[in-house]
C-alpha positions as CSV (number, residue, x, y, z in Angstrom):
1,M,5.3,-1.4,10.8
2,N,4.1,-4.9,9.5
3,A,4.7,-8.1,9.9
4,K,5.8,-8.4,6.5
5,Q,8.8,-6.8,5.4
6,P,11.2,-6.3,2.8
7,K,14.1,-8.9,2.1
8,I,16.6,-7.4,3.7
9,L,19.9,-8.3,5.5
10,L,19.1,-6.7,8.7
11,L,15.6,-7.7,9.0
12,S,13.2,-5.6,10.8
13,L,16.0,-3.1,11.8
14,S,17.4,-2.0,8.6
15,V,16.1,-1.9,5.1
16,A,19.0,-0.9,3.7
17,L,20.0,-4.2,1.9
18,A,16.7,-4.7,0.0
19,L,18.0,-7.6,-2.7
20,A,14.8,-8.3,-3.6
21,A,14.1,-5.5,-6.2
22,C,12.3,-2.2,-5.5
23,G,12.7,0.4,-8.5
24,G,10.9,2.4,-11.5
25,G,11.6,3.6,-14.2
26,A,13.0,6.6,-16.2
27,P,10.2,9.5,-15.9
28,T,10.4,11.2,-12.3
29,A,8.0,11.0,-9.7
30,D,6.4,14.9,-10.5
31,Q,5.9,13.8,-14.3
32,A,4.3,10.3,-13.2
33,A,1.9,12.1,-11.2
34,D,1.2,15.4,-12.9
35,A,-2.6,15.8,-13.1
36,D,-2.1,17.9,-16.2
37,S,0.3,15.2,-18.5
38,A,-1.9,13.4,-20.9
39,P,-3.2,10.2,-18.9
40,R,-1.5,6.8,-20.8
41,L,-3.5,5.2,-18.1
42,S,-7.5,4.7,-16.2
43,L,-8.7,2.9,-13.4
44,D,-12.4,2.0,-12.6
45,E,-13.1,2.1,-9.2
46,S,-16.2,0.8,-9.8
47,S,-14.7,-2.9,-9.7
48,L,-12.4,-2.1,-6.3
49,P,-13.2,-3.9,-3.3
50,P,-14.5,-2.1,-0.5
51,V,-12.8,1.0,1.4
52,N,-12.6,-0.5,4.9
53,R,-13.3,2.2,7.6
54,F,-14.0,2.1,11.3
55,Q,-18.0,1.9,11.6
56,A,-19.5,2.6,14.9
57,S,-21.9,-0.7,13.9
58,D,-18.8,-3.1,14.3
59,L,-18.3,-2.3,18.2
60,D,-19.7,-4.9,20.4
61,T,-21.2,-3.1,23.0
62,T,-21.6,-6.2,25.2
63,V,-18.4,-6.3,25.7
64,N,-16.8,-3.6,28.8
65,A,-14.0,-1.8,26.7
66,C,-11.8,-1.6,30.3
67,Q,-11.6,-6.0,30.5
68,D,-11.2,-6.6,27.1
69,F,-10.6,-3.8,24.0
70,N,-9.8,-5.9,20.9
71,A,-12.8,-7.7,21.6
72,Y,-14.8,-4.3,22.5
73,A,-13.7,-3.0,19.2
74,N,-13.2,-6.0,17.0
75,G,-15.1,-8.9,18.3
76,Q,-18.4,-8.7,16.5
77,W,-16.3,-8.0,12.9
78,L,-13.8,-10.6,14.3
79,A,-16.5,-13.0,14.7
80,A,-18.2,-12.3,11.1
81,N,-15.3,-12.2,8.7
82,D,-13.7,-15.7,8.2
83,I,-10.2,-16.0,6.4
84,P,-10.3,-16.3,2.6
85,G,-9.4,-19.4,1.9
86,D,-6.3,-18.3,-0.5
87,R,-5.1,-16.1,3.0
88,T,-3.7,-17.0,5.8
89,S,-4.8,-13.8,7.9
90,W,-7.5,-11.1,7.4
91,G,-7.8,-7.8,8.5
92,S,-7.1,-4.5,7.9
93,F,-3.7,-4.5,6.2
94,E,-5.0,-7.3,3.9
95,M,-9.0,-5.8,3.0
96,L,-6.3,-2.7,2.2
97,A,-3.9,-4.9,0.8
98,E,-7.1,-6.5,-1.7
99,R,-8.0,-2.9,-3.0
100,T,-4.6,-2.4,-3.8
101,L,-4.1,-5.9,-5.7
102,A,-7.1,-5.1,-7.4
103,V,-6.0,-1.4,-8.8
104,Q,-2.7,-3.0,-9.6
105,R,-4.2,-6.3,-11.9
106,Q,-6.2,-2.9,-13.7
107,L,-2.8,-1.6,-14.7
108,A,-1.2,-4.9,-15.6
109,E,-3.9,-6.0,-17.9
110,Q,-3.4,-2.3,-19.5
111,A,0.4,-2.4,-19.6
112,A,0.1,-6.0,-21.3
113,A,-2.5,-5.4,-24.3
114,G,0.0,-2.5,-25.0
115,E,1.0,-3.4,-28.6
116,A,4.0,-0.7,-28.2
117,A,4.9,-0.8,-24.6
118,S,8.1,0.1,-23.8
119,G,9.7,0.9,-20.7
120,V,8.3,0.3,-17.4
121,E,5.3,-0.7,-19.4
122,K,6.6,-3.3,-21.0
123,I,8.1,-4.8,-18.1
124,V,4.7,-5.4,-16.6
125,G,3.3,-6.3,-19.7
126,D,5.8,-9.0,-20.4
127,F,5.6,-10.3,-16.5
128,W,2.3,-10.7,-16.9
129,A,1.8,-12.0,-20.0
130,T,4.1,-14.7,-19.1
131,G,2.7,-15.2,-15.6
132,T,-0.5,-15.4,-16.1
133,D,0.2,-18.3,-19.5
134,R,-0.2,-21.6,-17.8
135,A,-0.3,-23.3,-20.4
136,G,2.5,-21.7,-21.7
137,I,4.3,-22.9,-18.4
138,D,3.2,-26.0,-18.6
139,A,4.0,-26.6,-21.6
140,Q,8.2,-26.2,-20.3
141,G,8.2,-28.0,-17.6
142,I,11.0,-28.1,-16.2
143,A,13.3,-27.4,-19.0
144,P,13.7,-23.6,-17.8
145,V,16.3,-25.1,-15.5
146,Q,17.3,-28.5,-16.7
147,D,20.8,-26.6,-16.9
148,V,21.4,-25.7,-13.9
149,I,20.6,-29.3,-12.7
150,D,22.9,-30.8,-14.7
151,A,25.2,-28.1,-13.3
152,I,24.7,-29.6,-9.8
153,D,25.0,-32.8,-11.1
154,A,28.2,-32.7,-12.7
155,L,30.2,-31.6,-9.5
156,D,33.0,-34.1,-8.3
157,T,35.0,-32.8,-5.7
158,P,34.6,-30.0,-2.8
159,Q,36.5,-27.2,-5.1
160,A,33.4,-27.3,-7.7
161,V,31.4,-27.6,-5.4
162,A,32.9,-24.3,-4.1
163,D,33.2,-23.0,-7.8
164,Y,29.4,-23.6,-8.1
165,L,28.8,-21.6,-5.6
166,R,30.4,-18.7,-6.5
167,S,29.0,-18.5,-9.8
168,S,25.7,-19.0,-9.2
169,A,26.1,-16.2,-6.6
170,A,27.0,-14.0,-9.7
171,D,23.5,-15.2,-11.2
172,G,21.8,-13.7,-7.9
173,H,21.2,-17.9,-6.7
174,N,22.9,-17.5,-3.4
175,V,21.3,-20.2,-1.7
176,L,24.2,-20.7,1.6
177,F,24.6,-16.6,2.8
178,S,23.3,-13.0,2.4
179,F,25.9,-10.7,0.1
180,G,25.1,-7.1,-0.8
181,A,25.1,-3.6,-0.2
182,S,24.6,-1.7,2.8
183,P,25.8,1.5,4.7
184,D,29.0,1.3,7.0
185,F,28.0,1.3,10.7
186,K,30.3,3.5,11.6
187,D,30.4,5.8,8.1
188,S,26.6,6.0,6.9
189,S,27.5,8.0,3.8
190,V,29.4,4.9,1.4
191,N,28.0,1.6,1.5
192,I,30.0,-1.6,2.1
193,A,29.5,-5.4,1.9
194,Y,28.0,-7.3,4.0
195,A,27.8,-11.7,4.0
196,S,25.9,-12.9,6.0
197,Q,24.0,-16.1,7.2
198,G,21.5,-18.0,5.1
199,G,21.5,-21.9,3.6
200,L,17.7,-22.6,5.8
201,G,14.3,-24.1,4.1
202,L,12.6,-23.5,7.4
203,P,11.6,-20.1,9.2
204,D,13.9,-19.9,11.6
205,K,16.5,-22.2,13.3
206,T,14.3,-23.3,16.1
207,Y,12.3,-25.7,13.5
208,Y,15.2,-27.9,13.2
209,F,15.6,-28.5,17.1
210,D,12.0,-27.9,19.0
211,E,9.7,-30.2,19.8
212,A,7.0,-27.8,18.8
213,H,7.7,-28.1,15.3
214,A,8.8,-31.6,14.7
215,D,6.0,-32.3,12.8
216,K,7.0,-29.6,10.0
217,L,10.4,-30.2,10.5
218,A,8.4,-34.2,9.1
219,A,6.9,-32.4,6.6
220,Y,9.5,-30.3,5.1
221,E,11.8,-33.4,4.5
222,Q,9.2,-35.0,3.2
223,H,8.5,-31.8,0.8
224,V,12.3,-31.8,-0.1
225,A,12.0,-35.5,-1.4
226,R,8.9,-35.0,-3.5
227,V,10.7,-31.9,-5.2
228,L,13.6,-33.7,-5.3
229,E,11.6,-36.8,-7.2
230,L,9.6,-33.6,-9.1
231,S,13.5,-32.9,-10.5
232,G,14.0,-36.3,-11.7
233,V,15.1,-38.1,-8.8
234,G,14.1,-41.7,-8.5
235,A,12.2,-42.1,-5.3
236,E,13.9,-44.1,-3.4
237,D,17.0,-42.2,-3.9
238,A,15.0,-39.0,-3.6
239,A,13.9,-40.0,0.2
240,A,17.4,-40.8,1.3
241,Q,18.5,-37.1,-0.1
242,A,15.7,-35.9,1.6
243,K,17.2,-36.9,5.4
244,D,20.6,-36.2,4.0
245,V,19.9,-32.5,3.6
246,V,17.6,-32.0,6.0
247,A,20.5,-33.0,8.1
248,F,23.3,-30.5,6.0
249,E,20.2,-27.9,7.0
250,T,20.4,-28.9,11.0
251,R,24.2,-28.8,11.3
252,L,23.8,-25.0,9.5
253,A,21.0,-24.3,11.8
254,D,23.0,-25.3,15.0
255,R,25.7,-22.0,13.8
256,S,22.9,-19.9,13.0
257,K,21.9,-17.0,14.6
258,S,17.4,-17.1,15.9
259,R,15.2,-14.4,14.8
260,V,15.1,-13.2,18.4
261,E,19.2,-12.6,18.2
262,L,19.1,-10.8,15.4
263,A,16.2,-8.6,15.6
264,R,17.6,-7.4,18.7
265,D,21.1,-7.2,18.2
266,A,21.9,-4.7,15.6
267,E,26.0,-5.5,16.1
268,L,25.9,-9.2,14.6
269,F,25.9,-7.6,11.2
270,Y,28.9,-5.7,11.6
271,N,32.2,-7.6,11.9
272,P,34.8,-5.9,10.0
273,V,37.5,-7.8,8.7
274,S,40.3,-7.6,5.6
275,L,40.2,-9.9,3.0
276,A,43.4,-11.6,4.3
277,D,41.7,-12.2,7.6
278,A,38.6,-13.7,6.2
279,D,40.7,-15.8,3.9
280,A,42.1,-17.2,7.1
281,L,38.9,-17.7,8.7
282,T,37.7,-19.8,5.8
283,P,40.5,-21.0,3.4
284,G,37.9,-23.7,1.8
285,F,36.4,-21.1,0.4
286,P,38.7,-17.6,0.1
287,W,36.5,-14.8,-0.1
288,S,38.9,-12.8,-2.3
289,A,38.0,-15.6,-5.1
290,F,34.3,-14.8,-3.7
291,F,35.1,-11.2,-4.6
292,Q,36.6,-11.9,-8.0
293,S,33.8,-14.4,-9.0
294,Q,30.9,-11.4,-8.1
295,G,32.9,-8.6,-10.4
296,V,33.6,-7.1,-7.3
297,A,36.9,-5.0,-6.8
298,A,38.6,-6.6,-3.7
299,P,37.4,-4.4,-0.5
300,E,40.2,-3.2,2.7
301,M,37.3,-4.5,4.9
302,F,33.9,-5.8,4.0
303,S,31.8,-7.2,6.8
304,L,31.7,-10.6,7.6
305,A,28.7,-11.3,9.7
306,M,28.1,-14.5,12.2
307,P,31.8,-15.7,11.9
308,D,31.3,-18.8,13.2
309,F,28.5,-19.6,10.7
310,H,30.7,-19.4,7.8
311,R,33.5,-21.4,9.6
312,E,30.9,-23.8,9.4
313,V,30.0,-23.7,6.3
314,D,33.9,-24.1,5.2
315,A,34.4,-27.2,7.5
316,M,31.6,-28.8,5.8
317,L,33.0,-28.0,2.5
318,A,35.5,-30.6,3.4
319,E,33.7,-32.7,5.7
320,V,30.1,-33.4,3.7
321,P,30.2,-35.4,1.1
322,V,30.1,-34.0,-2.8
323,D,26.6,-36.1,-3.1
324,T,24.9,-34.4,-0.2
325,W,26.3,-31.2,-1.6
326,K,24.8,-32.0,-4.8
327,A,20.9,-32.7,-3.6
328,Y,21.1,-29.7,-1.1
329,L,21.8,-28.0,-4.2
330,R,19.9,-29.1,-6.1
331,F,17.0,-29.4,-4.1
332,H,17.0,-25.6,-3.7
333,R,17.7,-24.4,-7.0
334,V,14.1,-25.7,-8.5
335,D,12.2,-25.5,-5.2
336,A,12.9,-21.7,-5.6
337,A,12.4,-21.7,-9.1
338,S,9.0,-23.5,-8.2
339,P,6.9,-20.8,-8.4
340,Y,7.4,-20.4,-11.6
341,L,8.0,-23.5,-13.3
342,S,4.8,-26.1,-14.3
343,S,1.4,-26.4,-12.0
344,D,3.6,-30.0,-10.4
345,F,6.0,-27.7,-8.8
346,V,3.6,-25.3,-7.7
347,Q,1.4,-27.2,-6.4
348,A,4.2,-28.6,-4.3
349,N,5.5,-25.2,-3.5
350,Y,1.8,-24.5,-2.2
351,D,0.9,-27.7,-0.2
352,F,4.1,-26.8,1.9
353,Y,4.9,-23.6,2.3
354,S,1.3,-22.5,2.2
355,R,-0.9,-25.1,3.4
356,T,1.3,-26.8,6.1
357,L,3.3,-24.5,7.3
358,R,0.5,-21.7,7.5
359,G,-3.0,-23.1,7.1
360,Q,-3.4,-21.7,4.0
361,Q,-6.9,-24.2,2.4
362,E,-6.7,-22.3,-1.2
363,M,-3.7,-21.8,-3.8
364,E,-4.7,-17.8,-4.6
365,P,-5.4,-17.3,-8.2
366,E,-2.8,-17.2,-10.8
367,W,-3.0,-13.1,-11.6
368,K,-2.3,-12.6,-7.2
369,R,0.6,-15.2,-7.9
370,A,2.0,-12.7,-11.1
371,L,1.6,-9.9,-9.2
372,G,3.3,-10.9,-6.3
373,T,5.8,-11.7,-8.4
374,I,6.0,-8.5,-9.9
375,N,6.1,-6.7,-6.7
376,R,9.3,-8.8,-5.6
377,Q,10.8,-8.8,-8.9
378,V,10.3,-5.3,-10.5
379,G,8.3,-4.0,-8.0
380,E,8.4,0.6,-9.0
381,T,7.9,-0.1,-12.1
382,L,4.5,-1.2,-11.5
383,G,4.7,1.8,-8.9
384,Q,5.3,4.3,-11.2
385,M,1.7,3.2,-12.8
386,Y,0.3,3.1,-9.6
387,V,0.9,6.5,-8.3
388,E,-0.3,7.9,-11.6
389,V,-3.8,6.7,-10.8
390,A,-3.9,5.9,-7.5
391,F,-1.9,8.5,-5.6
392,P,-3.9,12.2,-5.5
393,A,-1.7,15.1,-4.7
394,E,-3.6,16.1,-1.7
395,S,-3.0,13.4,0.0
396,K,0.6,14.3,-0.3
397,A,-0.1,17.4,0.9
398,R,-1.9,16.4,3.5
399,M,0.9,14.0,4.9
400,D,3.2,16.8,5.2
401,E,1.4,18.4,7.3
402,L,0.7,15.1,9.8
403,V,4.4,14.3,9.7
404,G,4.8,18.3,10.7
405,N,2.4,18.3,13.9
406,L,3.7,14.8,15.2
407,S,7.2,15.8,15.0
408,D,6.1,18.5,17.3
409,A,4.2,16.1,19.8
410,L,7.4,14.0,19.8
411,K,9.7,16.8,20.3
412,I,7.6,18.2,23.3
413,R,7.4,14.4,24.9
414,I,12.0,14.1,24.4
415,E,12.6,17.2,26.1
416,N,10.4,16.2,28.9
417,L,10.8,12.8,29.6
418,A,11.9,12.7,33.2
419,W,13.9,9.8,33.4
420,M,16.4,11.0,31.1
421,S,19.4,12.9,31.6
422,E,19.6,16.5,29.3
423,E,22.8,15.3,28.2
424,T,21.2,12.4,26.5
425,K,18.3,14.5,25.2
426,A,20.1,16.4,23.5
427,R,21.6,13.8,21.4
428,A,17.9,12.6,21.1
429,M,16.9,15.8,19.8
430,E,19.6,15.9,17.4
431,K,18.5,12.8,16.0
432,W,14.9,14.6,15.9
433,A,16.6,17.3,14.1
434,T,17.5,15.3,11.4
435,F,14.4,12.7,10.8
436,D,13.7,12.5,6.7
437,P,10.2,12.0,6.2
438,K,9.8,10.7,2.5
439,I,5.6,10.3,1.7
440,G,3.6,7.9,-1.2
441,Y,7.2,7.4,-3.9
442,P,10.4,8.3,-4.7
443,D,11.4,11.5,-6.3
444,E,13.9,10.2,-8.7
445,W,12.6,6.9,-10.6
446,R,15.8,3.4,-11.0
447,D,16.5,3.4,-13.7
448,W,15.8,-0.2,-15.3
449,S,17.5,0.2,-18.8
450,G,19.1,-2.4,-19.1
451,L,17.0,-4.8,-17.9
452,E,15.3,-7.1,-20.9
453,T,12.2,-9.1,-20.5
454,S,10.0,-10.8,-22.9
455,R,7.1,-12.6,-23.9
456,E,8.4,-16.0,-24.4
457,S,9.1,-17.2,-20.7
458,Y,8.1,-16.6,-17.3
459,I,10.5,-18.1,-15.6
460,G,13.3,-16.6,-17.9
461,N,12.1,-13.1,-17.2
462,V,12.5,-13.9,-13.3
463,L,16.0,-15.3,-13.6
464,A,17.1,-12.3,-15.7
465,A,15.6,-9.6,-13.2
466,N,17.2,-11.7,-10.3
467,A,20.3,-11.1,-12.1
468,F,19.9,-7.8,-12.8
469,N,18.8,-6.3,-9.3
470,Y,21.8,-8.4,-7.8
471,R,24.1,-7.0,-10.0
472,W,22.8,-3.1,-9.7
473,N,22.9,-4.1,-5.4
474,L,26.6,-4.8,-6.1
475,D,27.1,-1.9,-8.0
476,K,27.0,0.0,-5.2
477,I,29.8,-1.4,-3.1
478,G,32.3,1.1,-2.1
479,Q,30.3,4.0,-3.6
480,P,28.3,6.8,-1.6
481,V,24.7,5.6,-0.4
482,D,21.6,7.4,-2.4
483,P,19.7,9.3,-0.1
484,G,17.0,9.2,-2.1
485,E,16.8,5.1,-2.1
486,W,13.4,3.2,-1.4
487,F,13.0,-0.2,-0.1
488,M,9.3,-0.4,-0.6
489,P,7.3,0.1,-3.8
490,P,5.1,3.0,-3.7
491,Q,1.6,0.1,-4.5
492,T,3.0,-1.8,-0.5
493,V,0.7,-1.5,1.9
494,N,3.4,-0.7,4.6
495,A,5.8,1.8,6.2
496,Y,8.9,1.5,7.5
497,Y,12.2,3.5,9.6
498,N,15.4,3.0,8.5
499,P,17.9,4.0,11.3
500,Q,20.9,3.5,8.6
501,R,19.4,6.9,7.0
502,N,17.0,8.1,9.7
503,E,14.4,8.2,7.5
504,I,10.9,7.5,7.8
505,V,8.8,5.9,4.8
506,F,4.9,6.0,4.0
507,P,4.4,4.0,0.6
508,A,1.3,5.6,-1.6
509,A,-0.8,2.5,-0.8
510,I,-1.0,2.4,3.3
511,L,-2.5,6.5,2.7
512,Q,-5.9,5.0,2.5
513,P,-8.8,3.9,5.5
514,P,-8.3,3.2,8.1
515,F,-5.3,4.2,8.3
516,F,-5.9,7.8,6.4
517,D,-9.2,8.7,4.7
518,P,-9.3,12.4,3.6
519,E,-13.3,12.5,4.6
520,A,-12.4,11.5,8.0
521,D,-12.6,13.7,11.3
522,D,-8.9,14.3,13.0
523,A,-9.7,11.6,15.5
524,L,-9.7,8.9,13.1
525,N,-6.5,10.1,11.1
526,Y,-4.6,10.7,13.9
527,G,-5.5,6.9,15.6
528,G,-4.5,5.4,12.5
529,I,-2.1,7.1,10.2
530,G,-1.0,9.3,12.8
531,A,-0.1,6.0,15.2
532,V,1.7,4.9,12.3
533,I,4.1,8.2,11.7
534,G,4.6,8.5,15.4
535,H,5.3,4.2,15.6
536,E,8.2,4.9,12.6
537,M,9.8,8.1,14.3
538,I,9.6,6.0,17.6
539,H,11.9,3.0,15.7
540,G,14.3,5.6,15.4
541,Y,14.6,5.7,19.8
542,D,13.5,1.8,20.5
543,D,16.4,-0.6,21.5
544,Q,18.2,-1.5,18.2
545,G,17.1,2.2,16.5
546,S,18.5,3.8,19.2
547,R,22.0,2.5,19.1
548,F,22.6,4.6,15.7
549,D,23.2,8.2,16.0
550,P,21.8,10.9,13.7
551,Q,23.8,10.6,10.9
552,G,22.6,6.9,11.0
553,N,26.3,5.4,12.1
554,F,26.5,3.2,15.1
555,E,27.0,4.6,18.3
556,N,26.3,4.7,21.8
557,W,24.9,8.1,22.4
558,W,23.8,7.6,26.1
559,T,25.1,7.9,29.3
560,E,25.8,4.9,31.4
561,A,22.8,5.7,33.7
562,D,19.8,6.8,31.3
563,A,21.3,3.2,29.4
564,A,19.9,1.5,32.5
565,G,16.9,3.6,32.7
566,F,16.0,2.8,29.3
567,S,16.9,-1.1,29.8
568,E,14.8,-0.8,33.2
569,L,11.6,0.3,31.0
570,T,11.9,-2.0,28.0
571,G,12.6,-5.2,30.4
572,Q,9.4,-4.3,31.7
573,L,7.6,-4.1,28.2
574,I,9.1,-7.7,27.7
575,E,7.6,-8.8,30.7
576,Q,4.0,-7.3,29.9
577,F,3.7,-9.1,26.6
578,N,5.8,-12.3,27.7
579,A,2.5,-12.9,29.7
580,Y,0.1,-12.8,26.7
581,E,-1.3,-15.9,25.5
582,A,-1.8,-16.1,21.8
583,A,-3.3,-19.8,22.2
584,P,-3.3,-22.3,24.5
585,G,0.4,-22.7,25.9
586,Q,1.7,-20.1,23.3
587,F,2.9,-16.8,24.6
588,V,4.4,-13.6,22.7
589,D,8.0,-13.4,23.2
590,G,8.1,-10.2,24.2
591,K,12.4,-10.1,23.5
592,L,11.7,-11.1,19.2
593,T,8.4,-8.3,19.3
594,L,10.4,-5.6,21.7
595,G,11.5,-2.8,19.3
596,E,7.3,-3.5,17.6
597,N,5.8,-3.3,21.1
598,I,8.0,0.3,22.1
599,A,7.0,1.7,18.8
600,D,3.4,1.0,19.2
601,L,3.5,2.8,22.8
602,G,5.4,5.9,21.7
603,G,4.3,6.0,18.6
604,L,0.5,6.1,20.0
605,A,1.0,8.6,22.7
606,V,2.8,10.7,20.5
607,S,-0.1,10.8,18.2
608,Y,-2.3,11.2,20.8
609,D,-0.5,14.4,21.6
610,A,-0.9,15.9,18.2
611,L,-5.0,15.3,17.7
612,Q,-5.2,17.6,21.3
613,R,-2.9,20.1,19.6
614,A,-4.8,19.7,16.3
615,R,-8.2,20.3,18.0
616,E,-6.6,22.7,21.1
617,G,-9.7,24.8,21.3
618,Q,-12.1,23.3,19.3
619,E,-15.6,21.4,21.0
620,D,-15.7,17.7,21.1
621,P,-17.6,16.7,17.9
622,M,-19.2,13.5,19.3
623,I,-19.7,11.2,16.4
624,D,-22.1,8.5,16.4
625,G,-22.0,9.0,20.1
626,L,-18.5,8.5,20.4
627,S,-16.1,10.9,22.0
628,Q,-12.8,12.3,20.1
629,D,-10.4,10.4,22.1
630,Q,-12.9,7.6,22.1
631,R,-12.6,7.3,18.3
632,F,-9.2,8.0,18.0
633,Y,-8.8,4.7,20.3
634,L,-10.9,2.8,18.7
635,N,-9.3,3.3,15.1
636,W,-6.1,2.3,16.4
637,A,-8.0,-0.7,17.3
638,T,-9.7,-0.9,14.2
639,V,-6.0,-1.4,12.1
640,W,-5.2,-4.4,14.4
641,R,-8.0,-5.9,13.7
642,R,-6.9,-9.3,12.4
643,N,-7.4,-12.7,11.9
644,F,-4.9,-15.6,11.9
645,T,-4.9,-19.8,11.1
646,D,-3.6,-21.6,13.9
647,E,-0.7,-22.5,11.4
648,E,0.0,-19.0,10.7
649,L,0.2,-17.8,13.9
650,K,2.6,-20.5,15.1
651,V,5.2,-19.5,12.7
652,R,4.6,-15.5,13.7
653,L,5.2,-16.5,17.4
654,A,8.1,-18.5,16.5
655,T,9.6,-16.0,13.4
656,D,7.6,-12.7,13.5
657,S,8.8,-9.3,15.9
658,H,5.4,-7.9,15.1
659,A,3.0,-8.8,18.2
660,P,-0.2,-11.0,17.0
661,A,-2.5,-8.3,15.9
662,G,-5.0,-7.9,19.0
663,F,-2.1,-7.7,21.6
664,R,-1.1,-5.1,19.4
665,A,-4.6,-3.0,19.8
666,A,-4.3,-3.5,24.0
667,G,-1.5,-3.7,25.0
668,A,-0.4,-0.3,24.6
669,P,-3.4,1.1,25.3
670,S,-3.0,-0.2,28.8
671,N,-0.3,1.6,29.7
672,L,-1.6,5.5,28.4
673,P,-4.0,7.2,31.6
674,T,-5.8,8.8,28.7
675,F,-7.1,5.7,27.5
676,A,-8.5,4.8,30.7
677,A,-10.3,8.4,31.1
678,A,-11.2,8.2,27.8
679,F,-13.5,4.6,28.3
680,D,-14.3,6.0,32.1
681,C,-11.8,2.7,32.9
682,K,-11.1,2.9,36.8
683,P,-8.8,1.2,38.8
684,G,-8.2,-2.8,38.7
685,D,-9.9,-2.9,35.0
686,A,-7.7,-5.0,32.4
687,M,-6.8,-2.2,30.3
688,V,-5.5,0.1,33.3
689,R,-2.1,-0.8,34.5
690,E,-1.0,1.2,37.4
691,G,1.8,2.3,39.4
692,G,4.9,0.4,38.3
693,D,3.0,-1.9,36.0
694,R,2.4,1.2,33.9
695,I,5.1,1.4,31.3
696,D,6.1,5.1,29.9
697,I,8.8,5.4,27.8
698,W,9.4,8.1,24.9
């Protein structure tokens, strides 16, 4: 739903390979949320940031809604709300995230203060105490990773490099490629191993070749040199090694797939091979040895995705000097550790990745960075605590009702599609009938017993969690898929659809204003969380989700004529978004953002239908002089109010599968006649797409 997604192999397509931690501890979700149990935790709501709700006073009535709906709904708010110095964007998602972070901070402080904390509270408390102990972290300097540096320095042959790549991967540090468990594309009931591409320090392969990113590539080389120098390399040698590292990554990038290719072609991730065939492809890096080194039983088959990339890595092991490999590995190991090391490393990491690359003017305060680490490494441990104090049972019950209403509305729309044959409709309805909605938090929490944390070392806790999470993921290879597993912790302000499980998932934290408000009228809730629900359902039928059947298997269930018709409609949507100019000379990539744009368009239409059914026979309440339909569309726009720094916008245009927020606020409504009717728009108005220009997919 949102621009930031969990770390996953299948990117926006699937969350099944979430290698970053999302898990919890031993109690059941019902026990954690039981109002009758003795409260272990407390929440001071008076200290939280204000709730962000739609207000009619935010509207800029000097703008015609039919000409520029985003400006009408959000322009006044956007002009009055600058981006905070420690962020690169600011809007509804970020405001809700700030409120949720404030809740998490209270919980982490309570966990750290507990003298006899155990289970998930001990883990959270240990991470918080060590992550906010700047004096202790600074005192350790680079010592926590010195043994890694020494091991890399000792490499002297290509074989030694290959051995190191295997051993470091076994500890959860594989810079060159992604590796982990995910459902088999052809049998979604069982997990297999997937190996994909990786190895680049910049957001996308285009950064290494496009003139538009030349300044960022040059800055990246300087950053590489700075980190190498901080790690103990002399200044002159660091500069020379940085050039070699950038050249090394440029060669990798040349054989990598772009973000657009990865987002729009799920089949790239599925290349089933035997171990013998994989070994023949990369004889210098045999996969049989890699599986053995990871403690994974030799499989009959695994997916070696992007084989050209792995073939190039194999060639580079033979052709690239060992000293260049050492510089590359040294940089990436130290760079990855930098956020958890002393202040000079933290500053270097912020200066490039946040300030230079994304335009963030101030470093986040230590407490936010510590919470970010907790959420990435041990997210559901904190999530267990979060739902105990911040997710009322009535919110879950109301969401169940909304999901049911949206599901009914989607069924009717599918049944009435004029462009789809009855044969394909029947398969689409099979998929509709098997949607699995998950709301708030998991029914069962992940077991974290075995993860050892302490109050001695921040990066020690991070490294322990890395290894623990990697092992947990690898242990799923060859095992049945767990249908109850979540890939976002409950405190995440986001939602997702997983095509390999045909599930729609709504973490607790997104079930707050402006998305969901138990005190608001139906129009606002359907324009907010209702459209989010519809959005996630429609992902099951977007250009990639529609390639998976009701059981989550990769299958073409379309007739040839229907597939052609669908392609024509989605092509029109690509053209619509290609025409949006986000900044002078910088346009939205309609192909990169296609899946999200399909989901926005269909999800908004489905939610509007559901609102009409829910309010059928009732009088329009006319609140603040605004009709029910107007408030529906205005809250949709409120969700997408967002300012970006110039640099953040550039990164998103190049890498994000979501269009910039303002185009989401107006893009889908411009295709809906119900929007034009709500605001009395006329043919010829900018927000009215007519005839062949109007796009109606689902």
